[in-house]
C-alpha positions as CSV (number, residue, x, y, z in Angstrom):
1,X,0.0,0.0,0.0
2,X,2.7,2.5,1.0
3,X,4.8,1.6,-2.0
4,X,1.9,2.4,-4.3
5,X,1.5,5.8,-2.6
6,X,5.2,6.5,-2.8
7,X,5.2,5.6,-6.5
8,X,2.2,7.9,-7.1
9,X,3.8,10.7,-5.2
10,X,7.0,10.4,-7.4
11,X,4.8,10.3,-10.5
12,X,3.3,13.7,-9.7
13,X,6.1,15.5,-7.9
14,X,7.5,18.6,-9.7
15,X,11.0,18.0,-11.1
16,X,13.1,18.9,-14.1
17,X,12.7,15.7,-16.1
18,X,12.8,16.6,-19.8
19,X,10.5,13.7,-20.6
20,X,7.8,15.2,-18.4
21,X,5.6,17.4,-20.5
22,X,3.6,20.5,-19.6
23,X,0.4,18.3,-19.6
24,X,2.1,15.9,-17.1
25,X,2.8,18.8,-14.8
26,X,-0.8,20.1,-15.1
27,X,-2.0,16.6,-14.2
28,X,0.2,16.7,-11.1
29,X,-1.3,20.0,-10.0
30,X,-4.8,18.5,-10.7
31,X,-4.1,15.6,-8.5
32,X,-2.9,17.9,-5.7
33,X,-6.0,20.0,-6.1
34,X,-8.4,17.1,-6.1
35,X,-6.6,15.7,-3.0
36,X,-6.9,19.0,-1.1
37,X,-10.6,19.4,-2.1
38,X,-11.2,15.8,-0.9
39,X,-9.5,16.5,2.4
40,X,-11.6,19.6,2.9
41,X,-14.8,17.8,2.0
42,X,-14.5,15.7,5.1
43,X,-15.0,18.5,7.6
44,X,-17.8,19.8,5.4
45,X,-19.5,16.4,5.6
46,X,-19.1,16.4,9.4
47,X,-20.6,19.9,9.5
48,X,-23.6,18.9,7.5
49,X,-24.0,15.8,9.7
50,X,-23.9,17.9,12.9
51,X,-26.5,20.3,11.4
52,X,-28.8,17.4,10.6
53,X,-28.3,16.2,14.2
54,X,-29.1,19.6,15.7
55,X,-32.2,20.1,13.6
56,X,-33.5,16.6,14.4
57,X,-32.7,16.9,18.1
58,X,-34.4,20.3,18.3
59,X,-37.6,18.7,17.0
60,X,-37.7,16.6,20.2
61,X,-37.8,19.8,22.3
62,X,-40.8,21.4,20.5
63,X,-43.6,19.5,22.1
64,X,-44.6,17.0,24.8
65,X,-46.2,13.6,25.3
66,X,-49.8,13.3,26.7
67,X,-52.0,10.3,27.3
68,X,-55.2,10.4,25.4
69,X,-58.1,8.0,25.2
70,X,-59.3,6.4,22.0
71,X,-62.8,7.5,20.9
72,X,-63.8,4.5,18.8
73,X,-62.7,0.9,18.2
74,X,-59.9,0.3,15.6
75,X,-60.5,-2.8,13.4
76,X,-57.9,-5.6,13.7
77,X,-55.3,-6.0,10.9
78,X,-56.9,-7.7,7.9
79,X,-55.5,-8.9,4.6
80,X,-56.9,-5.8,2.9
81,X,-55.4,-3.3,5.4
82,X,-51.9,-2.0,5.0
83,X,-50.3,-3.4,8.1
84,X,-47.1,-1.4,8.0
85,X,-48.9,1.9,8.4
86,X,-50.6,2.7,11.7
87,X,-54.3,3.8,11.3
88,X,-55.4,7.3,12.4
89,X,-58.4,7.6,14.7
90,X,-59.8,10.3,16.9
91,X,-58.5,10.5,20.4
92,X,-59.7,12.7,23.3
93,X,-57.7,14.3,26.1
94,X,-58.1,17.1,28.6
95,X,-56.0,20.2,28.4
96,X,-54.4,21.7,31.5
97,X,-57.2,24.4,31.5
98,X,-59.8,21.7,31.7
99,X,-61.0,22.0,28.1
100,X,-61.7,18.6,26.4
101,X,-59.9,18.2,23.1
102,X,-60.5,15.7,20.2
103,X,-58.2,15.2,17.3
104,X,-57.0,12.4,14.9
105,X,-53.8,10.7,16.0
106,X,-51.9,7.5,15.0
107,X,-53.0,4.4,16.9
108,X,-52.4,0.7,16.7
109,X,-54.6,-1.9,14.9
110,X,-57.1,-3.7,17.1
111,X,-57.3,-1.1,19.9
112,X,-60.7,-0.6,21.7
113,X,-62.5,2.6,22.6
114,X,-61.2,4.0,25.8
115,X,-57.7,2.5,25.5
116,X,-54.9,4.9,26.5
117,X,-52.9,6.3,23.6
118,X,-49.6,8.2,23.8
119,X,-49.8,11.3,21.6
120,X,-47.1,13.8,20.9
121,X,-48.4,17.4,20.8
122,X,-46.5,20.2,19.2
123,X,-46.0,23.6,20.7
124,X,-49.5,24.7,19.5
125,X,-51.2,21.7,21.2
126,X,-51.9,19.8,17.9
127,X,-51.1,16.1,17.7
128,X,-48.3,15.5,15.3
129,X,-45.9,12.6,14.5
130,X,-43.6,11.7,17.3
131,X,-40.1,13.2,17.2
132,X,-37.3,10.9,16.2
133,X,-35.6,8.9,18.9
134,X,-31.9,8.9,19.6
135,X,-31.1,6.1,17.1
136,X,-33.1,7.8,14.3
137,X,-31.3,11.1,15.0
138,X,-27.9,9.4,14.9
139,X,-28.7,7.5,11.7
140,X,-30.0,10.6,10.0
141,X,-26.9,12.6,11.0
142,X,-24.5,9.9,9.8
143,X,-26.4,9.3,6.6
144,X,-26.4,13.0,5.8
145,X,-22.7,13.3,6.4
146,X,-22.0,10.2,4.3
147,X,-24.2,11.5,1.5
148,X,-22.3,14.8,1.4
149,X,-19.0,13.0,1.4
150,X,-20.1,10.6,-1.3
151,X,-21.3,13.5,-3.5
152,X,-18.0,15.3,-3.1
153,X,-16.1,12.1,-4.0
154,X,-18.2,11.5,-7.1
155,X,-17.9,15.2,-8.2
156,X,-14.1,15.1,-7.7
157,X,-13.8,11.7,-9.6
158,X,-15.8,13.1,-12.5
159,X,-13.7,16.3,-12.6
160,X,-10.5,14.3,-12.5
161,X,-11.6,11.8,-15.1
162,X,-12.8,14.5,-17.5
163,X,-9.6,16.5,-17.0
164,X,-7.5,13.4,-17.4
165,X,-9.3,12.6,-20.7
166,X,-8.6,16.0,-22.0
167,X,-4.9,15.9,-20.9
168,X,-4.5,12.4,-22.5
169,X,-5.7,13.8,-25.8
170,X,-3.3,16.7,-25.5
171,X,-0.4,14.3,-24.7
172,X,-1.3,12.1,-27.6
173,X,-1.4,15.1,-30.0
174,X,2.0,16.3,-28.6
175,X,3.5,12.8,-29.0
176,X,2.3,12.6,-32.6
177,X,3.8,16.0,-33.4
178,X,7.1,15.0,-31.8
179,X,7.2,11.7,-33.8
180,X,6.6,13.6,-37.0
181,X,9.4,15.9,-36.2
182,X,11.7,13.0,-35.3
183,X,10.8,11.2,-38.5
184,X,11.8,14.2,-40.5
185,X,15.0,14.6,-38.7
186,X,16.0,10.9,-39.0
187,X,14.9,10.3,-42.6
188,X,15.6,13.8,-44.0
189,X,13.2,16.0,-45.8
190,X,10.4,14.3,-47.8
191,X,10.8,14.5,-51.6
């Protein structure tokens, strides 16, 4: 592994080798630039992951749990129901001021009227989806950071591949021109 890196570093280092053309030197600078951009994309990915963590964690502080009671029976899971999605039914709870509130909230299949239901209320007192738990927050942050890093790597690889293709074309053209000049010098002028 290290020998591969050492050979690559030698390949792209600046030197006075007369066989190294201008396009080879440009490619060396391109490799350095892509490497530096790659190294700076890592802190950027961490920053995006931390922002995703902060926004998801902040959602957990914008409401509170209450225990409500189910208003009507929920049918059991059947072959025609979509069992991976919880049904939504009306639940009733009493606010701190004594006012009785009713609103739809997610419940479980097969629950009976009067069963207790845990409901997450937002800051306005409306039932909303529960905030993500610690594992979901962590996974969201890690996946966000990984997606940013992967996007940066893909963009850098595309830029390098495109530039390398252009440089290879320039090198091939320069070699052709040099061989034509060498042929004329070796064989003399064409008659």
